[in-house]
C-alpha positions as CSV (number, residue, x, y, z in Angstrom):
1,M,129.1,185.0,132.7
2,T,131.9,187.2,132.5
3,K,132.5,191.0,131.3
4,R,135.1,192.2,129.0
5,C,136.4,195.9,129.2
6,N,139.5,198.0,129.1
7,C,139.2,198.9,132.9
8,P,142.0,197.5,135.2
9,P,140.9,194.5,137.0
10,A,139.3,195.0,140.6
11,Y,139.2,192.4,143.4
12,S,137.0,192.1,146.5
13,A,138.4,191.7,150.1
14,K,138.2,187.8,149.7
15,G,140.5,188.1,146.3
16,E,137.6,187.5,143.9
17,R,137.5,189.6,140.8
18,L,134.9,192.0,140.5
19,A,132.8,192.8,137.4
20,C,133.3,196.4,136.1
21,K,130.2,198.3,136.9
22,L,130.5,200.8,134.2
23,R,128.2,200.6,131.1
24,H,130.9,199.8,128.5
25,G,132.5,196.6,127.2
26,S,130.7,193.6,126.5
27,W,129.3,190.3,128.4
28,S,129.9,186.7,127.2
29,Y,129.1,183.3,128.3
30,V,130.4,179.7,128.4
31,A,128.1,176.8,128.4
32,D,128.2,172.9,128.4
33,A,126.4,171.7,125.4
34,G,126.9,167.9,126.0
35,R,128.8,165.4,124.1
36,D,129.4,165.4,120.4
37,P,127.5,162.6,118.9
38,K,130.3,161.7,116.7
39,T,133.4,161.9,118.9
40,G,131.9,161.6,122.2
41,K,133.8,164.7,123.4
42,R,132.4,167.3,125.7
43,R,131.2,170.4,123.8
44,Q,131.3,174.0,124.9
45,V,129.2,176.9,123.4
46,K,130.8,180.3,123.8
47,R,128.9,183.5,122.9
48,S,130.2,187.0,123.4
49,G,129.4,190.6,122.3
50,F,126.4,191.1,124.5
51,A,125.9,194.8,125.5
52,T,124.4,194.1,129.1
53,K,124.4,191.1,131.5
54,V,120.8,190.9,131.1
55,E,121.0,190.3,127.4
56,A,123.9,187.6,128.1
57,E,121.7,185.9,130.5
58,Q,118.6,185.8,128.3
59,A,120.8,184.2,125.4
60,L,122.2,181.7,128.0
61,A,118.5,180.6,129.1
62,E,117.6,180.3,125.5
63,L,120.7,178.0,124.8
64,V,120.0,176.0,127.9
65,D,116.2,175.5,126.9
66,S,117.5,174.3,123.3
67,I,119.8,171.9,125.0
68,G,117.0,170.5,127.1
69,K,114.6,170.2,124.0
70,G,117.2,168.7,121.9
71,T,117.1,171.4,119.3
72,L,120.6,173.0,119.7
73,A,122.4,173.8,116.7
74,H,126.2,173.3,116.8
75,D,128.2,173.6,113.5
76,E,131.1,171.7,115.3
77,R,133.7,174.4,113.9
78,Q,132.8,173.4,110.3
79,T,133.6,175.9,107.3
80,L,131.1,175.6,104.4
81,A,133.9,174.2,102.4
82,H,134.4,171.3,104.9
83,F,130.7,170.7,105.1
84,L,130.1,170.6,101.4
85,A,132.8,168.1,100.7
86,E,131.3,165.7,103.1
87,W,127.8,166.5,101.9
88,L,128.9,165.7,98.4
89,T,130.6,162.4,99.3
90,E,127.4,161.4,101.2
91,K,125.3,162.2,98.1
92,E,127.5,160.1,95.8
93,R,127.6,157.1,98.2
94,N,123.7,157.2,98.5
95,G,123.6,156.7,94.7
96,L,122.7,160.3,93.4
97,R,122.1,160.4,89.8
98,P,125.6,161.1,88.0
99,T,124.1,164.2,86.2
100,T,122.7,165.7,89.3
101,L,126.0,164.9,90.9
102,R,128.0,166.6,88.3
103,G,125.9,169.7,88.5
104,Y,126.5,169.8,92.3
105,R,130.2,169.5,91.8
106,D,130.5,172.3,89.3
107,H,128.7,174.8,91.5
108,I,130.6,173.8,94.7
109,D,134.2,173.7,93.1
110,G,133.7,176.5,90.7
111,L,131.6,179.2,92.6
112,I,130.5,178.3,96.1
113,V,133.7,177.2,97.9
114,P,135.9,180.0,96.0
115,L,133.3,182.7,97.2
116,L,132.1,181.4,100.6
117,G,134.1,178.3,101.5
118,R,136.0,179.8,104.4
119,E,132.7,181.0,106.1
120,R,131.7,179.1,109.3
121,L,128.4,177.5,109.0
122,R,126.9,179.2,111.9
123,D,127.8,182.6,110.6
124,L,126.2,182.1,107.3
125,R,123.4,184.7,106.5
126,P,121.0,185.4,103.4
127,T,123.3,188.2,102.5
128,H,126.0,185.6,102.0
129,V,124.0,183.7,99.5
130,E,122.6,187.0,97.8
131,Q,126.3,187.9,97.2
132,L,127.0,184.4,95.8
133,L,124.2,184.9,93.4
134,R,125.4,188.3,92.3
135,E,128.8,187.4,91.6
136,A,127.7,184.4,89.5
137,A,125.5,186.7,87.5
138,K,128.2,189.2,86.6
139,A,129.1,189.6,83.1
140,G,132.9,188.6,82.1
141,N,133.2,185.8,84.7
142,G,133.6,183.4,82.2
143,R,130.5,181.2,83.1
144,N,127.7,183.3,81.2
145,M,125.1,182.3,83.9
146,G,121.5,183.3,82.9
147,P,118.5,183.4,85.3
148,A,118.0,179.7,84.9
149,S,121.5,178.8,85.7
150,I,121.3,181.2,88.9
151,R,118.2,179.4,90.1
152,R,120.1,176.0,89.9
153,L,123.0,177.3,91.8
154,H,120.6,178.5,94.5
155,A,118.9,175.0,94.6
156,T,122.3,173.5,95.4
157,V,123.1,176.0,98.0
158,R,119.6,175.5,99.5
159,S,119.6,171.7,99.3
160,A,123.1,171.6,101.0
161,L,122.1,174.1,103.9
162,G,118.8,172.2,104.2
163,T,121.0,169.2,105.1
164,A,122.9,171.3,107.7
165,K,119.6,172.6,109.3
166,R,118.2,168.8,109.7
167,R,121.5,167.6,111.3
168,R,121.2,170.7,113.8
169,L,124.5,172.3,112.7
170,I,122.7,175.7,111.9
171,T,119.5,176.9,113.3
172,F,118.0,178.3,109.9
173,N,118.5,177.7,106.1
174,P,119.9,181.2,104.9
175,A,119.1,180.2,101.3
176,V,115.2,179.7,101.8
177,D,114.2,183.5,101.7
178,V,116.5,184.6,98.9
179,E,114.9,186.8,96.2
180,L,115.7,185.1,92.8
181,P,115.7,186.3,89.2
182,S,112.6,185.3,87.1
183,A,113.6,182.6,84.6
184,P,110.6,182.0,82.0
185,R,110.9,178.9,80.2
186,P,112.2,179.6,76.5
187,R,109.6,178.5,74.0
188,V,110.8,175.5,71.9
189,Q,110.8,175.8,68.1
190,P,111.4,172.2,66.6
191,W,111.2,171.5,63.1
192,E,108.2,171.4,61.1
193,P,107.0,167.9,60.1
194,A,108.2,168.7,56.4
195,E,111.8,169.4,57.8
196,L,111.9,166.4,60.2
197,G,111.0,164.2,57.2
198,A,113.5,165.8,54.9
199,F,116.1,165.1,57.7
200,L,115.3,161.5,58.3
201,D,115.3,160.8,54.6
202,S,119.0,162.5,54.1
203,I,120.4,160.3,57.0
204,A,118.9,156.9,56.1
205,A,122.5,155.5,55.2
206,D,124.5,157.1,57.9
207,R,125.7,155.0,60.8
208,F,123.8,157.3,63.2
209,G,120.7,157.4,61.2
210,S,118.6,154.9,63.1
211,L,119.8,156.3,66.5
212,F,118.4,159.8,65.3
213,E,115.2,158.1,63.9
214,L,114.3,156.6,67.2
215,I,115.0,159.8,69.4
216,A,112.6,161.6,66.9
217,A,109.9,159.0,67.0
218,T,110.1,158.3,70.8
219,G,111.5,161.6,72.4
220,L,114.2,159.7,74.4
221,R,116.9,161.9,75.8
222,R,120.4,161.7,74.2
223,G,121.8,159.4,77.2
224,E,118.6,157.3,77.1
225,A,119.0,156.3,73.6
226,V,122.7,155.6,73.5
227,G,122.2,153.7,76.9
228,L,119.5,151.4,75.4
229,R,120.1,147.9,75.5
230,W,118.6,145.0,73.5
231,A,117.5,143.3,76.5
232,D,115.1,146.2,77.1
233,V,113.7,146.4,73.5
234,D,110.8,144.0,72.4
235,L,110.7,144.3,68.7
236,A,107.6,141.8,68.5
237,R,105.4,143.9,70.8
238,G,106.9,147.3,69.6
239,V,108.0,148.6,73.1
240,L,110.9,149.6,74.9
241,V,111.7,150.1,78.5
242,V,114.1,153.0,79.7
243,R,116.2,151.6,82.6
244,Q,119.5,153.3,82.2
245,Q,121.4,156.2,80.5
246,L,124.7,156.9,79.4
247,V,125.9,160.3,80.7
248,A,129.0,162.4,79.9
249,L,131.2,162.7,82.9
250,S,134.6,164.6,83.4
251,G,137.4,163.1,85.9
252,A,137.4,159.8,87.1
253,Q,134.5,157.5,86.2
254,P,133.3,154.3,88.0
255,P,133.9,151.0,86.5
256,C,131.5,149.7,83.8
257,A,129.2,147.2,84.9
258,Y,129.7,145.2,81.8
259,C,133.3,145.1,81.1
260,G,134.9,146.3,84.5
261,R,136.9,149.2,82.6
262,Q,136.4,152.8,82.7
263,H,134.9,154.6,79.6
264,L,136.6,158.0,78.9
265,G,134.3,160.7,79.6
266,A,131.1,158.6,80.1
267,A,129.6,156.3,82.6
268,F,126.1,154.5,82.9
269,G,123.6,155.4,85.4
270,R,120.1,155.8,86.0
271,P,117.7,157.9,84.1
272,K,117.5,161.7,84.7
273,T,114.1,161.4,86.7
274,A,112.6,158.8,88.8
275,S,109.3,159.0,86.8
276,G,111.4,158.4,83.7
277,E,113.0,155.3,85.1
278,D,111.5,151.9,84.0
279,R,109.1,153.8,81.7
280,T,107.5,152.0,78.7
281,V,107.6,153.7,75.4
282,E,105.7,152.2,72.4
283,L,107.3,152.1,68.9
284,D,105.5,152.6,65.5
285,G,105.8,150.2,62.8
286,G,108.4,152.2,60.9
287,V,110.9,152.6,63.9
288,V,110.5,148.8,64.6
289,G,111.7,148.1,60.8
290,V,114.5,150.6,61.3
291,L,115.8,149.0,64.5
292,M,115.6,145.4,62.7
293,A,117.7,146.5,59.9
294,H,120.1,148.1,62.5
295,R,120.4,145.0,64.3
296,L,121.3,142.9,61.3
297,Q,124.1,145.5,60.7
298,Q,125.1,145.2,64.2
299,D,125.4,141.4,63.8
300,I,127.6,141.8,61.1
301,E,130.0,144.1,62.8
302,R,130.0,141.6,65.6
303,A,131.1,138.7,63.4
304,T,133.8,140.9,61.7
305,W,135.5,141.7,65.0
306,G,135.1,138.2,66.4
307,A,136.5,137.7,69.9
308,A,137.8,141.3,70.0
309,Y,134.1,142.5,70.1
310,S,133.2,144.0,73.5
311,D,129.6,143.2,73.8
312,H,127.9,145.7,76.1
313,G,124.4,144.6,75.1
314,L,123.7,148.1,73.6
315,V,121.3,149.0,70.8
316,F,123.6,151.7,69.7
317,A,127.5,151.1,70.1
318,R,130.7,151.6,68.3
319,E,131.8,149.0,65.7
320,D,133.6,147.2,68.7
321,G,130.5,147.2,70.6
322,T,131.9,149.8,73.2
323,P,129.6,152.8,74.2
324,I,129.3,155.8,72.0
325,A,130.6,158.9,73.7
326,P,127.4,161.2,74.1
327,E,129.2,164.3,72.9
328,R,130.2,162.5,69.7
329,V,126.3,162.0,68.9
330,T,125.8,165.7,69.5
331,K,128.5,166.7,67.1
332,R,127.5,164.2,64.4
333,F,124.0,165.5,64.7
334,A,125.1,169.1,64.0
335,Q,127.3,167.8,60.8
336,L,124.2,166.0,59.4
337,V,122.0,168.8,59.7
338,N,124.3,171.3,58.1
339,A,124.8,168.7,55.2
340,A,121.1,168.5,54.8
341,G,120.7,172.3,54.4
342,L,118.2,172.6,57.1
343,R,117.3,175.1,60.0
344,S,119.9,174.5,62.7
345,I,118.3,173.0,65.9
346,R,119.6,171.2,68.8
347,L,119.7,167.4,69.2
348,H,117.4,167.8,72.2
349,D,114.8,169.7,69.8
350,L,114.2,165.9,68.3
351,R,112.5,165.3,71.7
352,H,110.6,168.3,71.6
353,G,109.6,167.7,68.1
354,Q,108.2,164.3,69.3
355,A,106.2,166.1,71.9
356,S,104.7,168.9,69.6
357,L,103.6,166.0,67.0
358,M,101.8,164.3,69.7
359,L,99.9,167.6,70.9
360,A,99.0,168.4,67.3
361,A,97.3,164.8,67.0
362,G,95.3,165.4,69.9
363,V,97.3,163.1,72.3
364,P,96.5,164.2,76.1
365,I,99.0,166.2,77.9
366,A,99.3,163.4,80.5
367,V,100.1,160.7,78.2
368,V,102.8,163.1,76.5
369,S,104.3,163.9,79.8
370,K,104.6,160.1,80.7
371,R,106.0,159.0,77.4
372,L,108.8,161.6,77.8
373,G,109.5,160.8,81.4
374,H,108.8,164.3,82.9
375,S,109.0,164.6,86.5
376,T,105.6,166.4,86.6
377,I,102.8,167.2,84.1
378,T,103.2,170.9,85.1
379,L,106.8,170.8,83.6
380,T,105.0,169.5,80.2
381,S,102.5,171.9,80.4
382,D,105.1,175.0,81.1
383,T,107.3,173.6,78.3
384,Y,104.8,173.3,75.7
385,S,102.0,175.7,76.7
386,H,102.4,177.8,73.3
387,M,101.7,174.5,71.6
388,L,98.5,173.8,73.5
389,Q,96.5,176.7,72.2
390,G,95.2,174.9,69.0
391,V,94.8,171.7,70.8
392,G,92.6,173.3,73.5
393,R,90.7,175.1,71.0
394,D,89.9,171.8,69.2
395,A,89.1,170.1,72.3
396,A,86.6,173.0,73.3
397,E,84.8,172.6,69.8
398,R,84.7,168.7,70.3
399,A,83.0,169.0,73.7
400,A,80.6,171.9,72.7
401,A,79.4,169.4,69.8
402,L,78.5,166.8,72.3
403,V,75.7,169.2,73.9
404,P,72.3,169.0,72.0
405,R,70.8,172.5,71.5
406,A,67.8,173.6,69.7
407,P,68.2,175.2,66.4
408,K,68.3,179.2,66.6
409,A,66.5,181.5,64.4
410,P,68.6,183.4,62.1
411,P,68.9,187.1,62.9
412,A,66.5,189.4,61.2
413,S,68.0,191.4,58.3
414,A,67.6,195.3,57.8
415,C,65.2,194.8,55.2
416,D,62.8,192.8,57.7
417,R,62.8,195.3,60.6
418,P,60.0,198.2,60.7
419,I,60.6,201.4,58.9
420,G,61.0,203.3,62.1
421,D,63.7,200.9,63.3
422,Q,66.0,201.1,60.4
423,R,68.9,202.9,61.6
424,G,71.0,205.3,59.2
425,T,68.1,205.6,56.6
426,R,65.9,208.7,55.8
427,N,62.1,208.2,56.4
428,D,59.3,210.3,57.1
429,S,60.2,211.2,60.6
430,G,63.3,213.4,59.4
431,P,66.9,212.8,59.0
432,P,68.7,209.7,60.0
433,R,69.6,209.4,63.5
434,E,73.3,209.6,64.6
435,R,75.0,207.0,66.8
């Protein structure tokens, strides 16, 4: 326990340095925190800036107590940038889904590290996180981050710092109690059935026609559709199983599990959500027929390419059998919509359209949620709440019809009432009463 001030040093008769007795300066302490679990080296905890010796002693007592209980937080002198680099590497090593990993990396490299990367973990406070979110929301920063994007950025910070807290690197998570902007889920407006039918008829001869037909009829995500394998499709039973997806990635991609090469801008991975993985999706007869015809055409391409055909087992592939880049699918969809002269929508709105058709047909929302592979039924309800009003009214009418009730007598008309009870008419009692 030492005191630091600007007074000249004073010593006792034995030559020991005496602490200054004036009420100025600050007190500090140094404590042994045990061995580092990683390096095995002794660790010291230094704290300073206490106004009085009593405050320093109280802080030291709390530190000793936390060491004894095993709850001591020690950031190992790590900056936020250093910790996030290790955190991201571990996430990737543990098999985090590629799309989630890409989102984390974009947030960390593009915003978190440039703004807060130099901060020590132990020095982070909620004000730092709030500053990060304010900077991200500023107009003109080139990112155009709305409320939903801000909430995703905050989720990345909260998840990373939650790991730091569990590892006893910090005592609390400064991202937990941060106020976030409200982000109401936008109302989806997919095509009406007539518009969808016109589109599907217009693309029947296009190479991507069967792909868009499948998405519209099943609600598969883009990556799930272009990553679908014939081994996961049973045309005889009319079902498919979603086991993987093809996602767009920047930078280095992992080697392909089928050919061992890297595919530029894309890689295979697990479906977006755990609930969407290995889910079974039933097919209607029309889609089964479309897929049968598509498979015959693919067999012709395989025979044409011969030994040069790179078979990945995909339902939808390029002419040589290699995967189709997801962005190419989106671009082709926009071209076909424009050529058909229809209202412009996103490719993802075909998925929303499938959900709206099922809800309009009275399919229970739990079934719709499972078919789409949503993480929770709440997500389905929030996304399509405006489409559930008519469905709920119809369900209420059908439920009420099951309850037997005695017939009700028709209400009496004005002519059936006694003369004295007829409102607004002249009788012997005087002028009509006003209401």
